[in-house]
KOLBA-698019 format. One record per residue (C-alpha): x, y, z; residue in three letters; residue number from 1. Coordinates in Angstrom, 2 decimals. Last residue first. Example, Ala and Ser with C-alpha at 12.3 -4.5 7.8 and 13.67 -1.06 7.14 Angstrom:
<recs>
((13.67 -1.06 7.14) "SER" 2),
((12.30 -4.50 7.80) "ALA" 1),
</recs>
This chain:
<recs>
((-99.86 -28.08 -41.05) "LYS" 499),
((-96.70 -26.12 -40.25) "ILE" 498),
((-97.11 -22.69 -41.85) "LEU" 497),
((-100.37 -21.65 -40.18) "LYS" 496),
((-103.13 -19.27 -41.22) "GLY" 495),
((-103.21 -15.62 -42.40) "SER" 494),
((-106.74 -14.24 -42.06) "TRP" 493),
((-107.49 -10.59 -42.82) "VAL" 492),
((-110.06 -8.61 -40.80) "ALA" 491),
((-107.61 -6.65 -38.65) "ALA" 490),
((-105.70 -5.42 -41.71) "ALA" 489),
((-108.70 -3.63 -43.22) "ALA" 488),
((-109.68 -2.30 -39.81) "LYS" 487),
((-106.19 -0.91 -39.19) "TYR" 486),
((-106.20 0.87 -42.55) "ILE" 485),
((-109.62 2.41 -41.84) "SER" 484),
((-108.53 3.42 -38.34) "ALA" 483),
((-105.41 5.15 -39.64) "THR" 482),
((-107.65 7.16 -41.97) "GLU" 481),
((-109.82 8.10 -39.00) "GLY" 480),
((-106.85 9.35 -37.01) "ASP" 479),
((-103.74 7.90 -35.36) "PHE" 478),
((-101.32 10.82 -35.44) "LEU" 477),
((-97.86 9.88 -36.67) "ALA" 476),
((-95.46 9.41 -33.83) "SER" 475),
((-92.61 11.37 -32.30) "THR" 474),
((-89.86 10.75 -29.77) "ILE" 473),
((-88.05 13.42 -27.79) "THR" 472),
((-84.77 13.83 -25.90) "ASP" 471),
((-81.97 12.65 -28.19) "TYR" 470),
((-78.63 14.04 -27.10) "ARG" 469),
((-76.34 16.16 -29.32) "LYS" 468),
((-77.28 19.38 -27.47) "ASN" 467),
((-79.43 20.60 -30.38) "ASN" 466),
((-82.46 21.44 -28.19) "ASP" 465),
((-85.01 19.17 -29.92) "THR" 464),
((-82.78 16.12 -30.46) "ASP" 463),
((-85.28 13.78 -32.12) "VAL" 462),
((-86.24 10.13 -32.44) "ILE" 461),
((-88.68 9.65 -35.31) "LEU" 460),
((-91.54 7.17 -35.81) "SER" 459),
((-92.51 5.67 -32.46) "THR" 458),
((-95.92 4.04 -32.77) "VAL" 457),
((-99.22 5.75 -31.96) "GLY" 456),
((-102.47 5.52 -30.01) "THR" 455),
((-102.11 1.87 -29.01) "VAL" 454),
((-104.62 1.12 -26.26) "TYR" 453),
((-103.78 -0.64 -23.01) "GLY" 452),
((-102.84 -4.03 -21.63) "LEU" 451),
((-100.28 -5.33 -19.16) "ARG" 450),
((-103.09 -6.74 -17.02) "LYS" 449),
((-101.52 -5.47 -13.80) "GLY" 448),
((-99.89 -2.40 -15.31) "ASN" 447),
((-103.13 -1.38 -16.95) "SER" 446),
((-102.31 1.12 -19.70) "TYR" 445),
((-104.99 3.74 -20.35) "ARG" 444),
((-102.85 5.03 -23.26) "THR" 443),
((-100.16 3.02 -24.97) "LEU" 442),
((-97.58 4.36 -27.44) "TRP" 441),
((-96.19 1.27 -29.17) "PRO" 440),
((-92.64 0.59 -30.44) "GLY" 439),
((-91.85 1.09 -34.13) "GLY" 438),
((-88.78 3.12 -33.30) "ASP" 437),
((-87.05 2.14 -30.06) "TYR" 436),
((-84.21 0.57 -32.06) "GLY" 435),
((-82.51 3.93 -32.50) "ALA" 434),
((-82.17 5.95 -29.29) "THR" 433),
((-84.08 6.89 -26.12) "VAL" 432),
((-84.50 10.10 -24.13) "ALA" 431),
((-88.31 10.37 -23.97) "CYS" 430),
((-90.32 13.60 -24.01) "ARG" 429),
((-93.40 12.99 -26.18) "PHE" 428),
((-94.51 14.11 -29.60) "SER" 427),
((-97.57 13.93 -31.82) "GLN" 426),
((-96.70 14.48 -35.42) "HIS" 425),
((-98.55 16.81 -37.78) "GLU" 424),
((-96.86 18.44 -40.77) "GLU" 423),
((-94.02 15.96 -41.30) "VAL" 422),
((-92.45 16.14 -44.74) "ARG" 421),
((-89.39 14.28 -43.36) "ARG" 420),
((-86.94 17.20 -43.52) "ALA" 419),
((-89.78 19.62 -42.73) "PRO" 418),
((-90.36 18.26 -39.20) "ILE" 417),
((-93.51 19.79 -37.69) "LYS" 416),
((-94.59 18.84 -34.16) "LEU" 415),
((-98.20 18.93 -32.97) "VAL" 414),
((-99.25 20.97 -29.96) "LYS" 413),
((-100.52 19.70 -26.60) "GLU" 412),
((-97.44 17.53 -26.11) "GLN" 411),
((-98.04 13.90 -25.15) "THR" 410),
((-98.09 13.16 -21.45) "LYS" 409),
((-95.69 11.05 -19.43) "GLY" 408),
((-94.13 7.60 -19.21) "TYR" 407),
((-91.07 6.09 -20.90) "CYS" 406),
((-90.17 2.42 -21.27) "TRP" 405),
((-87.21 0.16 -21.93) "LYS" 404),
((-86.94 -3.31 -23.46) "PRO" 403),
((-83.95 -5.59 -22.79) "THR" 402),
((-81.04 -6.57 -25.04) "VAL" 401),
((-80.86 -3.33 -27.02) "GLY" 400),
((-77.69 -2.45 -25.10) "THR" 399),
((-78.49 1.14 -24.16) "PHE" 398),
((-76.31 4.02 -22.91) "PRO" 397),
((-74.35 4.65 -26.14) "LYS" 396),
((-72.73 8.11 -26.09) "ASN" 395),
((-71.55 9.13 -29.56) "GLY" 394),
((-72.59 12.79 -29.34) "ASP" 393),
((-75.52 12.12 -31.71) "PRO" 392),
((-76.84 9.53 -29.21) "HIS" 391),
((-75.86 5.94 -29.94) "PRO" 390),
((-78.08 3.06 -31.10) "GLY" 389),
((-79.71 0.42 -28.90) "PHE" 388),
((-83.23 1.22 -27.79) "PRO" 387),
((-85.69 -1.72 -27.53) "TYR" 386),
((-89.22 -0.37 -27.20) "GLY" 385),
((-92.07 0.74 -24.96) "PHE" 384),
((-94.19 3.87 -24.53) "THR" 383),
((-96.55 4.78 -21.70) "ARG" 382),
((-99.08 7.48 -22.44) "VAL" 381),
((-100.92 10.26 -20.63) "ALA" 380),
((-102.91 12.39 -23.08) "THR" 379),
((-101.94 16.06 -23.49) "GLY" 378),
((-103.11 16.06 -27.10) "GLY" 377),
((-106.50 14.58 -27.96) "LYS" 376),
((-107.17 11.01 -29.13) "GLN" 375),
((-108.41 10.61 -32.69) "ASN" 374),
((-107.62 6.89 -32.75) "TRP" 373),
((-107.48 3.98 -30.32) "ALA" 372),
((-106.12 0.43 -30.72) "VAL" 371),
((-106.26 -2.33 -28.12) "GLY" 370),
((-103.18 -4.34 -27.25) "GLN" 369),
((-102.95 -8.02 -28.10) "GLY" 368),
((-102.46 -11.21 -26.13) "GLY" 367),
((-99.15 -13.05 -25.88) "VAL" 366),
((-99.90 -16.61 -27.00) "ASN" 365),
((-103.47 -16.43 -28.29) "ASP" 364),
((-102.71 -13.11 -29.97) "GLY" 363),
((-99.79 -14.56 -31.92) "LEU" 362),
((-101.61 -17.65 -33.14) "ARG" 361),
((-100.13 -21.09 -32.53) "GLY" 360),
((-96.56 -22.26 -31.95) "ALA" 359),
((-96.44 -24.75 -34.84) "ASP" 358),
((-93.33 -26.86 -34.57) "LYS" 357),
((-89.72 -26.84 -35.79) "LEU" 356),
((-86.85 -29.20 -35.05) "VAL" 355),
((-85.22 -29.05 -38.47) "HIS" 354),
((-82.27 -31.29 -39.18) "GLY" 353),
((-78.51 -31.52 -39.23) "VAL" 352),
((-76.64 -34.76 -38.65) "ILE" 351),
((-73.43 -34.61 -36.70) "PHE" 350),
((-70.19 -36.66 -36.82) "PRO" 349),
((-67.23 -35.99 -34.48) "ASP" 348),
((-63.66 -35.88 -35.83) "LEU" 347),
((-61.03 -36.21 -33.10) "ARG" 346),
((-57.98 -33.94 -33.19) "ILE" 345),
((-54.50 -33.93 -31.70) "TYR" 344),
((-52.50 -30.70 -31.87) "ARG" 343),
((-48.70 -30.81 -32.18) "GLU" 342),
((-46.24 -28.05 -31.42) "VAL" 341),
((-42.59 -28.14 -32.57) "LYS" 340),
((-43.05 -30.16 -35.74) "GLY" 339),
((-43.87 -33.84 -36.29) "PRO" 338),
((-42.30 -35.48 -39.39) "LYS" 337),
((-45.17 -35.36 -41.82) "TYR" 336),
((-47.53 -37.54 -43.91) "TRP" 335),
((-50.13 -36.13 -46.30) "GLN" 334),
((-53.24 -38.20 -46.87) "GLN" 333),
((-56.05 -37.26 -49.25) "VAL" 332),
((-59.19 -35.25 -48.52) "TYR" 331),
((-62.47 -34.33 -50.18) "TYR" 330),
((-64.81 -31.63 -48.83) "HIS" 329),
((-68.54 -31.31 -49.56) "THR" 328),
((-70.06 -27.84 -49.19) "ILE" 327),
((-73.75 -27.46 -48.38) "THR" 326),
((-76.55 -24.90 -48.74) "HIS" 325),
((-80.05 -26.07 -47.79) "ASN" 324),
((-82.79 -24.52 -49.94) "GLY" 323),
((-85.27 -27.37 -49.58) "ALA" 322),
((-84.61 -28.51 -53.16) "ALA" 321),
((-80.91 -28.90 -52.43) "ASP" 320),
((-78.05 -26.44 -52.88) "LYS" 319),
((-74.55 -27.72 -53.63) "ALA" 318),
((-70.91 -26.63 -53.42) "LYS" 317),
((-68.06 -29.07 -54.12) "THR" 316),
((-64.81 -28.53 -52.24) "GLY" 315),
((-61.66 -27.09 -53.83) "PRO" 314),
((-62.01 -23.68 -52.18) "GLY" 313),
((-63.91 -20.57 -53.37) "SER" 312),
((-66.53 -20.12 -50.63) "TYR" 311),
((-68.10 -16.65 -50.44) "ALA" 310),
((-71.46 -17.64 -51.94) "LYS" 309),
((-71.88 -20.63 -49.64) "TYR" 308),
((-70.73 -18.68 -46.60) "GLU" 307),
((-73.38 -16.02 -47.33) "ALA" 306),
((-76.07 -18.68 -47.88) "GLU" 305),
((-75.19 -20.24 -44.55) "THR" 304),
((-73.30 -23.52 -44.40) "VAL" 303),
((-74.08 -27.20 -43.86) "VAL" 302),
((-70.97 -29.39 -43.98) "GLU" 301),
((-70.29 -32.51 -46.05) "THR" 300),
((-67.22 -34.68 -45.42) "ILE" 299),
((-65.90 -37.08 -48.06) "PRO" 298),
((-64.98 -40.50 -46.62) "GLU" 297),
((-61.59 -41.31 -45.11) "GLY" 296),
((-58.22 -39.96 -46.23) "PHE" 295),
((-57.69 -41.32 -49.74) "LYS" 294),
((-54.05 -41.88 -50.74) "TYR" 293),
((-51.94 -38.94 -51.89) "GLY" 292),
((-49.14 -39.74 -49.45) "ASN" 291),
((-49.42 -43.28 -48.19) "GLY" 290),
((-51.64 -45.87 -46.55) "LYS" 289),
((-54.47 -47.56 -48.42) "GLY" 288),
((-57.14 -46.67 -50.94) "VAL" 287),
((-55.95 -45.15 -54.21) "PRO" 286),
((-56.67 -41.57 -55.33) "ALA" 285),
((-58.61 -41.07 -58.58) "ALA" 284),
((-61.86 -40.13 -56.85) "ASP" 283),
((-59.98 -37.71 -54.60) "TYR" 282),
((-58.32 -36.01 -57.58) "LYS" 281),
((-61.68 -35.61 -59.32) "ALA" 280),
((-63.37 -34.31 -56.16) "LYS" 279),
((-60.88 -31.49 -55.69) "LYS" 278),
((-58.28 -31.68 -52.94) "VAL" 277),
((-58.05 -31.08 -49.19) "GLU" 276),
((-54.92 -32.40 -47.48) "ASP" 275),
((-55.67 -34.22 -44.23) "ARG" 274),
((-52.73 -34.81 -41.91) "GLU" 273),
((-50.77 -37.98 -41.11) "VAL" 272),
((-48.13 -38.32 -38.42) "VAL" 271),
((-44.63 -39.81 -38.74) "ALA" 270),
((-43.07 -41.12 -35.52) "GLY" 269),
((-40.55 -43.34 -37.34) "PRO" 268),
((-40.77 -42.67 -41.12) "PHE" 267),
((-42.85 -45.39 -42.78) "ASP" 266),
((-45.76 -43.10 -43.68) "PRO" 265),
((-43.58 -40.93 -45.93) "GLY" 264),
((-42.22 -37.46 -45.23) "THR" 263),
((-43.25 -33.83 -45.31) "PRO" 262),
((-41.51 -31.64 -42.73) "GLU" 261),
((-43.20 -29.92 -39.77) "ALA" 260),
((-41.69 -26.55 -38.83) "ALA" 259),
((-44.87 -25.55 -36.98) "SER" 258),
((-47.40 -28.14 -35.88) "GLY" 257),
((-48.25 -31.61 -37.20) "PRO" 256),
((-52.00 -31.06 -36.72) "ASP" 255),
((-53.01 -34.60 -35.90) "VAL" 254),
((-55.82 -36.84 -37.02) "GLU" 253),
((-58.43 -39.16 -35.58) "TYR" 252),
((-61.61 -40.33 -37.30) "TYR" 251),
((-59.84 -42.63 -39.79) "GLU" 250),
((-58.46 -44.77 -36.95) "THR" 249),
((-61.86 -45.40 -35.36) "THR" 248),
((-62.73 -49.03 -36.17) "LYS" 247),
((-59.10 -50.04 -36.79) "PRO" 246),
((-58.19 -48.95 -33.22) "ASP" 245),
((-54.58 -47.72 -33.19) "LEU" 244),
((-55.60 -44.17 -34.08) "LYS" 243),
((-58.17 -44.05 -31.31) "GLY" 242),
((-55.70 -45.12 -28.62) "LYS" 241),
((-53.00 -42.74 -29.89) "THR" 240),
((-55.44 -39.82 -30.13) "TYR" 239),
((-56.83 -40.49 -26.67) "GLU" 238),
((-53.30 -40.54 -25.22) "ASP" 237),
((-52.27 -37.42 -27.16) "LYS" 236),
((-55.16 -35.54 -25.61) "THR" 235),
((-58.14 -34.30 -27.61) "VAL" 234),
((-59.12 -31.28 -29.75) "GLU" 233),
((-62.58 -31.63 -31.27) "VAL" 232),
((-63.16 -31.05 -34.99) "GLU" 231),
((-66.74 -31.01 -36.21) "LYS" 230),
((-68.23 -33.02 -39.06) "VAL" 229),
((-71.42 -32.02 -40.85) "GLU" 228),
((-74.75 -33.31 -42.08) "LYS" 227),
((-77.61 -32.27 -44.35) "PRO" 226),
((-79.95 -35.15 -45.25) "GLY" 225),
((-79.19 -38.65 -46.52) "ASN" 224),
((-78.27 -40.26 -43.18) "TYR" 223),
((-76.68 -43.72 -43.51) "ALA" 222),
((-73.10 -42.43 -43.19) "LYS" 221),
((-73.94 -40.35 -40.12) "TYR" 220),
((-75.88 -43.16 -38.46) "GLU" 219),
((-72.89 -45.50 -38.84) "GLU" 218),
((-70.53 -42.74 -37.68) "TRP" 217),
((-72.56 -42.45 -34.50) "SER" 216),
((-74.63 -39.34 -33.89) "VAL" 215),
((-74.24 -35.77 -32.62) "LYS" 214),
((-77.30 -33.64 -33.36) "LYS" 213),
((-77.04 -30.27 -35.13) "SER" 212),
((-80.15 -28.08 -35.41) "THR" 211),
((-80.56 -26.52 -38.84) "TYR" 210),
((-83.83 -24.84 -37.98) "ALA" 209),
((-84.87 -24.18 -34.40) "SER" 208),
((-87.91 -24.65 -32.22) "GLY" 207),
((-91.07 -22.61 -32.40) "GLY" 206),
((-93.02 -21.36 -35.39) "ILE" 205),
((-95.69 -18.72 -34.94) "GLY" 204),
((-98.95 -18.71 -36.85) "ASN" 203),
((-98.71 -16.44 -39.87) "TYR" 202),
((-98.48 -12.69 -39.43) "VAL" 201),
((-100.65 -9.77 -40.51) "THR" 200),
((-98.79 -6.47 -40.49) "VAL" 199),
((-100.19 -3.07 -39.54) "PHE" 198),
((-97.92 -0.21 -40.50) "ALA" 197),
((-97.23 3.32 -39.32) "TYR" 196),
((-95.39 6.34 -40.70) "ASP" 195),
((-98.38 8.22 -42.13) "ARG" 194),
((-97.31 11.81 -41.34) "ASP" 193),
((-93.99 10.38 -42.50) "PHE" 192),
((-95.06 10.74 -46.14) "ASP" 191),
((-92.82 8.32 -48.02) "GLU" 190),
((-94.66 9.30 -51.24) "TYR" 189),
((-95.90 5.93 -52.50) "VAL" 188),
((-96.15 3.64 -49.48) "ASP" 187),
((-96.39 6.49 -47.02) "PHE" 186),
((-99.20 8.20 -48.93) "ASP" 185),
((-101.02 4.90 -49.53) "TYR" 184),
((-101.26 4.33 -45.80) "HIS" 183),
((-99.91 0.98 -44.71) "THR" 182),
((-101.02 -2.65 -44.56) "PHE" 181),
((-98.32 -5.31 -44.69) "ALA" 180),
((-99.18 -8.92 -45.54) "GLN" 179),
((-97.74 -12.26 -44.45) "LYS" 178),
((-95.15 -11.45 -41.80) "GLY" 177),
((-93.37 -14.43 -40.29) "ALA" 176),
((-94.01 -15.00 -36.59) "TYR" 175),
((-91.12 -16.52 -34.61) "ILE" 174),
((-91.94 -18.41 -31.43) "GLY" 173),
((-93.26 -17.57 -27.98) "TRP" 172),
((-89.94 -17.70 -26.10) "PRO" 171),
((-87.81 -16.56 -29.09) "ALA" 170),
((-84.31 -16.45 -27.63) "LYS" 169),
((-81.27 -14.72 -29.12) "GLY" 168),
((-80.60 -12.61 -26.08) "GLN" 167),
((-84.22 -11.73 -25.30) "TYR" 166),
((-87.18 -11.46 -27.67) "TYR" 165),
((-90.52 -11.23 -25.85) "GLY" 164),
((-92.46 -11.18 -29.10) "PRO" 163),
((-90.43 -12.04 -32.23) "VAL" 162),
((-91.92 -10.49 -35.38) "PHE" 161),
((-90.63 -11.48 -38.81) "VAL" 160),
((-89.74 -9.78 -42.11) "TRP" 159),
((-87.35 -11.76 -44.36) "ASN" 158),
((-87.25 -8.94 -46.93) "SER" 157),
((-87.96 -5.21 -46.77) "VAL" 156),
((-90.76 -3.86 -48.94) "VAL" 155),
((-89.71 -1.87 -51.98) "GLU" 154),
((-91.31 1.37 -53.14) "ASP" 153),
((-88.48 3.82 -52.34) "ASN" 152),
((-85.42 1.60 -52.03) "GLY" 151),
((-83.95 3.86 -49.35) "ALA" 150),
((-87.39 3.95 -47.72) "ILE" 149),
((-87.32 0.16 -47.42) "ASP" 148),
((-90.91 -0.43 -46.37) "TYR" 147),
((-91.72 -2.50 -43.29) "VAL" 146),
((-89.78 -0.85 -40.45) "CYS" 145),
((-90.26 2.52 -42.19) "HIS" 144),
((-94.00 2.08 -41.69) "GLY" 143),
((-93.54 1.91 -37.93) "ALA" 142),
((-94.97 -1.04 -36.01) "THR" 141),
((-98.30 -2.70 -35.21) "ALA" 140),
((-98.59 -6.49 -35.39) "VAL" 139),
((-101.71 -8.55 -36.21) "LEU" 138),
((-102.56 -12.26 -35.98) "ASN" 137),
((-105.36 -12.60 -33.45) "ARG" 136),
((-107.80 -13.63 -36.21) "TYR" 135),
((-110.30 -10.78 -35.73) "GLN" 134),
((-107.61 -8.35 -34.61) "SER" 133),
((-106.31 -6.76 -31.40) "GLN" 132),
((-102.64 -5.82 -31.31) "ILE" 131),
((-99.22 -7.49 -31.04) "SER" 130),
((-96.42 -4.98 -30.60) "THR" 129),
((-93.39 -3.58 -32.40) "GLY" 128),
((-89.76 -2.54 -32.08) "SER" 127),
((-87.22 -2.26 -34.89) "CYS" 126),
((-84.53 -4.72 -35.95) "TRP" 125),
((-81.87 -5.10 -38.59) "TYR" 124),
((-80.19 -7.80 -40.70) "PRO" 123),
((-77.85 -6.67 -43.53) "LYS" 122),
((-78.43 -7.18 -47.26) "GLY" 121),
((-78.05 -3.49 -48.13) "ASP" 120),
((-81.72 -3.41 -49.20) "LYS" 119),
((-82.80 -4.23 -45.66) "ALA" 118),
((-83.18 -7.62 -43.99) "VAL" 117),
((-85.88 -7.83 -41.34) "PHE" 116),
((-86.53 -8.29 -37.63) "PHE" 115),
((-89.41 -6.73 -35.67) "VAL" 114),
((-88.64 -6.98 -31.98) "LYS" 113),
((-91.06 -7.56 -29.17) "GLY" 112),
((-94.03 -6.20 -27.30) "ILE" 111),
((-97.19 -8.17 -26.50) "THR" 110),
((-96.11 -9.50 -23.12) "LYS" 109),
((-96.49 -5.97 -21.75) "PRO" 108),
((-93.76 -4.73 -19.40) "PHE" 107),
((-94.82 -4.40 -15.79) "ASN" 106),
((-95.36 -1.45 -13.46) "VAL" 105),
((-97.34 -2.22 -10.31) "ASN" 104),
((-99.97 0.24 -9.05) "GLN" 103),
((-103.21 -1.20 -10.36) "THR" 102),
((-106.51 0.18 -11.61) "LYS" 101),
((-108.82 -2.36 -13.25) "ALA" 100),
((-109.74 -2.17 -16.93) "VAL" 99),
((-113.46 -2.77 -17.38) "THR" 98),
((-114.31 -5.94 -19.23) "LYS" 97),
((-116.36 -6.96 -22.23) "LYS" 96),
((-113.72 -6.86 -25.01) "GLU" 95),
((-110.85 -7.09 -22.52) "GLU" 94),
((-109.43 -10.46 -23.56) "GLY" 93),
((-107.65 -9.04 -26.59) "ILE" 92),
((-107.41 -5.27 -26.20) "PRO" 91),
((-110.44 -3.09 -27.07) "LYS" 90),
((-110.87 -1.47 -30.46) "ALA" 89),
((-111.13 2.33 -30.34) "GLU" 88),
((-112.76 5.48 -31.62) "GLY" 87),
((-112.57 9.26 -31.33) "PRO" 86),
((-114.90 11.08 -33.73) "LYS" 85),
((-113.64 11.92 -37.19) "THR" 84),
((-110.90 14.03 -38.82) "ASP" 83),
((-109.27 15.06 -35.55) "SER" 82),
((-107.17 18.22 -35.29) "SER" 81),
((-104.42 18.32 -32.68) "TYR" 80),
((-103.25 21.78 -31.65) "GLY" 79),
((-101.08 24.08 -33.70) "GLY" 78),
((-97.54 23.58 -34.95) "GLY" 77),
((-94.12 23.57 -33.34) "SER" 76),
((-91.12 23.39 -35.63) "GLN" 75),
((-88.22 20.98 -36.00) "ILE" 74),
((-84.75 21.08 -37.53) "LYS" 73),
((-82.07 18.47 -36.86) "SER" 72),
((-83.57 15.11 -37.83) "VAL" 71),
((-81.71 11.94 -38.80) "GLU" 70),
((-84.15 9.56 -40.49) "LEU" 69),
((-82.35 9.60 -43.86) "SER" 68),
((-79.23 8.27 -42.19) "ASP" 67),
((-80.94 4.92 -41.64) "PRO" 66),
((-81.15 3.72 -38.04) "ASN" 65),
((-82.34 0.12 -37.78) "PHE" 64),
((-81.03 -1.43 -34.58) "ALA" 63),
((-78.61 -4.30 -35.16) "VAL" 62),
((-79.06 -7.94 -36.22) "ALA" 61),
((-76.31 -10.48 -35.47) "GLN" 60),
((-78.16 -12.17 -32.61) "LYS" 59),
((-81.28 -12.68 -34.70) "LEU" 58),
((-79.10 -14.08 -37.51) "ALA" 57),
((-77.56 -16.66 -35.14) "LEU" 56),
((-80.92 -18.07 -34.01) "TYR" 55),
((-79.39 -21.39 -32.88) "ASN" 54),
((-77.61 -22.02 -36.18) "SER" 53),
((-80.73 -21.35 -38.25) "ALA" 52),
((-83.72 -19.67 -36.59) "SER" 51),
((-83.66 -16.43 -38.60) "TRP" 50),
((-83.19 -17.98 -42.05) "PHE" 49),
((-85.47 -20.92 -41.18) "GLU" 48),
((-88.26 -18.48 -40.37) "VAL" 47),
((-87.76 -16.74 -43.71) "THR" 46),
((-87.63 -20.02 -45.64) "GLU" 45),
((-90.97 -21.00 -44.08) "VAL" 44),
((-92.38 -17.58 -44.99) "ALA" 43),
((-91.19 -17.94 -48.59) "LYS" 42),
((-93.25 -21.10 -49.04) "ALA" 41),
((-96.32 -19.55 -47.40) "GLU" 40),
((-95.94 -16.32 -49.40) "SER" 39),
((-94.09 -13.60 -47.53) "ASN" 38),
((-94.32 -9.80 -47.40) "LEU" 37),
((-97.42 -9.27 -49.57) "VAL" 36),
((-98.18 -5.58 -50.01) "ASP" 35),
((-101.24 -3.57 -48.98) "SER" 34),
((-102.17 0.08 -49.43) "SER" 33),
((-105.21 1.64 -47.80) "VAL" 32),
((-106.07 5.33 -48.13) "ASP" 31),
((-107.09 5.03 -51.82) "SER" 30),
((-110.42 3.36 -50.97) "GLN" 29),
((-111.61 6.50 -49.24) "ALA" 28),
((-112.46 6.24 -45.58) "GLN" 27),
((-115.18 4.63 -43.46) "ALA" 26),
((-114.93 5.39 -39.74) "THR" 25),
((-117.49 2.97 -38.31) "GLY" 24),
((-117.34 -0.48 -36.71) "ALA" 23),
((-114.09 -2.05 -35.59) "LEU" 22),
((-114.78 -2.13 -31.85) "GLY" 21),
((-118.26 -3.50 -32.34) "ALA" 20),
((-117.01 -6.11 -34.78) "ALA" 19),
((-114.47 -7.41 -32.31) "LEU" 18),
((-117.15 -8.85 -30.04) "LEU" 17),
((-118.50 -11.14 -32.75) "GLY" 16),
((-117.49 -10.64 -36.36) "THR" 15),
((-115.39 -8.27 -38.45) "ALA" 14),
((-115.54 -8.44 -42.25) "LEU" 13),
((-114.04 -5.16 -43.44) "VAL" 12),
((-114.51 -4.85 -47.20) "ALA" 11),
((-117.44 -2.44 -47.00) "GLY" 10),
((-115.53 0.46 -45.46) "GLY" 9),
((-111.83 0.33 -46.26) "ALA" 8),
((-112.18 -0.71 -49.88) "PRO" 7),
((-108.82 -2.42 -50.42) "LEU" 6),
((-106.17 -1.20 -52.82) "LEU" 5),
((-103.77 -3.97 -53.79) "ILE" 4),
((-100.37 -2.62 -54.79) "ARG" 3),
((-98.16 -3.85 -57.58) "LYS" 2),
((-94.51 -3.01 -57.01) "MET" 1),
</recs>
């Protein structure tokens, strides 16, 4: 994949109050690697992918926990070594303020889930947070939540950030990633000493794609966009009344039940069922009453891409210019003597459309944490994330539905993990599981303002005493090279998807 190397010093164009926080710490051009996650057109498709069918894909995603991240052997190293002076960028809204001391503990509005599709085609999530940037459009997460380490140099697909995610809801919208900024050594060598990423995101999109709206049959037939018909079970009385009404007769049908026998329409008590056929047979069928005669108009349903690819029935598959996948079904009549159990069905028409709107910039909606680098060991931090996966012993204490937090001090000495080429990771006692990775480590966190400074993001989740229970999380050290990558990302504009 082609990589764009940005000069980390002179290329940073920070203005106003943010410029002071982003000044200094120039690094070599080769530190910064950037890859495009979504073009504007692809970003719209990405949001539609996650928001379709009432956010079904968000609900189906699971915590990302590749086997290659399992860690069994660790070593303790020396103390922290900084490459430059400590530095920071203040949180959004705190550029000229002093953080007040409070006693209440609250979750930050900035945290949420990073969703993406990995190389295996399955949807996953990590944790992440909104952070300070010139255009209020930046997310911090783990590098392995952006790059597919199994695919070596490939970025994951359909990458989005959903702040405040809860049970399939996106209260502040879905933010499609535009550009991922990582350290060159992680991008190329999968060096977990650089397992962090800063991702610019487009303005959020609220609402839902592929929203079904029930309409009259007249509206359904006149509508040229995606549409579908749903079966609703009704009483025999309603079926009989609807079937006898010439205006609605074609919208009622009966499942003849078990042991039903084919017959003709003139048999006393005979019921008609739909028999799906290919378009050519439907077109050749006569209009009227009898076996093999047309049964109403063709019915088109909107399906997911996976359903579209898997379908092998007689219906006609189609994909329009907007990327909508549909299957049109054609039916003829088949008459039966009723069986033992009958089921009466009404066909309800729905049109399918997009109810999407611009939700604004990420930082304007949820704020953004500050960023700090070259902080010493033994610093008090509060970490956040969405744990979900099991412990090594199989115990699964977390649902992944709500965020969790840990509080304490980072270890004085760095952690070495040979299996992941880790020479210097900061570590922290926290008994969480997969899904927590990518979540922020916040120092000087104000519980009242829900703001602090990101000094790391969860990289690895470790069992340090080999008792088959995770007890420690680690993060790459945020140093001067991290600062140069952050500054490059923090100065990049992304824009809106819905004009």
